[in-house]
C-alpha positions in Angstrom: 68.0 21.0 110.6 67.5 22.0 114.2 64.8 23.6 116.3 65.1 26.9 118.2 61.9 27.4 120.3 59.0 26.9 117.8 61.1 27.6 114.6 62.8 25.0 112.6 66.1 26.1 111.2 67.7 24.6 108.2 71.5 24.5 107.9 74.3 22.7 105.9 77.0 23.6 108.3 78.3 20.1 108.4 79.2 20.5 104.6 81.5 23.6 105.4 84.8 24.1 107.0 84.2 26.7 109.7 87.2 26.1 111.7 89.2 29.3 112.4 87.5 31.2 109.7 87.0 34.2 111.9 90.1 33.7 114.1 91.2 37.0 115.8 87.7 38.6 115.2 85.1 39.5 117.9 81.4 39.0 117.6 78.6 40.2 119.8 75.3 38.3 119.5 72.2 40.2 120.6 68.9 38.4 120.9 66.3 38.2 123.8 65.6 34.5 122.8 68.1 32.4 124.9 67.6 29.4 122.4 68.7 31.8 119.6 71.7 33.0 121.4 72.6 29.3 122.3 72.2 28.3 118.6 74.2 31.2 117.2 77.0 30.6 119.8 77.1 27.0 119.0 77.2 27.8 115.3 80.1 30.2 115.7 82.1 28.2 118.3 84.4 26.6 115.8 85.1 29.8 113.8 87.7 31.0 116.3 85.9 34.3 116.9 85.7 35.7 120.4 81.9 35.7 121.2 79.8 37.6 123.7 76.2 37.9 124.1 73.5 40.3 125.3 69.9 39.8 125.8 68.4 43.4 125.6 69.2 46.6 124.0 70.7 48.3 127.1 73.1 45.3 127.6 74.0 45.3 123.9 75.2 48.9 124.2 77.1 48.2 127.4 78.7 45.0 125.9 79.6 47.0 122.7 81.4 49.6 124.6 83.2 47.1 126.9 83.9 44.4 124.2 84.5 46.6 121.1 83.3 44.0 118.6 84.3 43.7 115.0 80.7 42.6 114.3 77.3 42.5 115.9 74.4 40.3 115.1 71.5 42.3 116.4 67.9 41.2 116.7 65.5 44.1 115.8 62.9 43.6 118.5 64.5 43.7 122.0 63.4 44.5 125.4 64.5 47.9 127.1 65.9 49.5 123.9 64.9 48.3 120.3 67.6 47.0 117.9 66.8 50.0 115.9 67.8 52.4 118.7 70.9 50.3 119.3 71.8 50.4 115.7 71.4 54.1 115.6 73.5 54.6 118.6 76.3 52.4 117.4 76.5 53.7 113.9 76.4 57.3 115.0 75.2 60.3 113.2 77.0 59.4 109.9 75.1 56.0 109.6 78.0 54.6 107.6 77.7 51.0 106.4 80.9 49.2 105.8 82.7 50.4 109.0 83.4 48.7 112.3 81.4 47.6 114.1 79.7 45.8 111.2 76.0 45.1 112.1 73.7 42.5 110.8 70.2 42.8 111.9 67.9 39.8 112.2 64.2 40.0 112.7 61.0 38.1 112.5 59.1 41.0 111.0 58.8 40.3 107.3 57.9 43.9 106.3 60.1 46.0 104.0 59.5 49.1 106.2 61.7 47.9 108.8 64.4 46.8 106.4 64.3 50.2 104.8 64.7 51.8 108.3 67.6 49.6 109.2 69.4 50.4 106.0 68.9 54.3 106.6 70.6 53.8 110.0 73.6 52.1 108.4 72.9 48.3 108.9 75.4 46.2 107.0 73.2 43.0 106.5 69.6 42.2 107.2 68.1 38.8 107.6 64.4 37.9 108.0 63.8 34.8 110.5 64.0 32.0 109.8 67.1 32.1 107.7 69.6 29.6 106.7 72.4 29.8 109.2 75.2 29.2 106.5 74.0 32.4 104.9 74.5 34.4 108.0 78.0 32.9 108.5 78.8 33.7 104.8 77.7 37.2 105.3 79.8 37.6 108.5 82.8 36.2 106.6 82.2 38.7 103.7 82.3 41.5 106.2 85.1 40.3 108.5 87.4 38.3 106.3 87.0 39.7 102.7 86.2 43.2 103.9 83.4 43.5 101.4 79.9 44.8 102.2 77.2 42.3 102.8 74.0 43.6 101.6 72.1 40.4 102.2 68.4 40.2 102.1 67.5 36.8 103.3 63.9 35.7 103.3 
């Protein structure tokens, strides 16, 4: 268990072997909460993935263009440009799930309307905050290592 801002996150990461599981993969973490970015970066540090971060929607698009990530963990509510507009821009008019960059959206909004909208824009995974960090990593591994679609609905 650890705290990010006012939220307590539960994790059993110590029970897993994360070392090198995402070796050679690239991940862009996008969230306007610096504590969340720090926690996600710390979580993924031992996976071997190259990790970059962005704190707003415009920076996310810029970093995605420069970094060309395999996977993006994207907060839905961002300053400057919402995560939904970022998702729409990155997935393009075809809105295809299961193709690079894989995008997992995270949000504090528990409503199903946003989840439905994200799915229509091609999101590969969707998590409501707070979520178990190990479920996020498992979803990332499914997409990046196994090549299977993660259609996670964490509550």
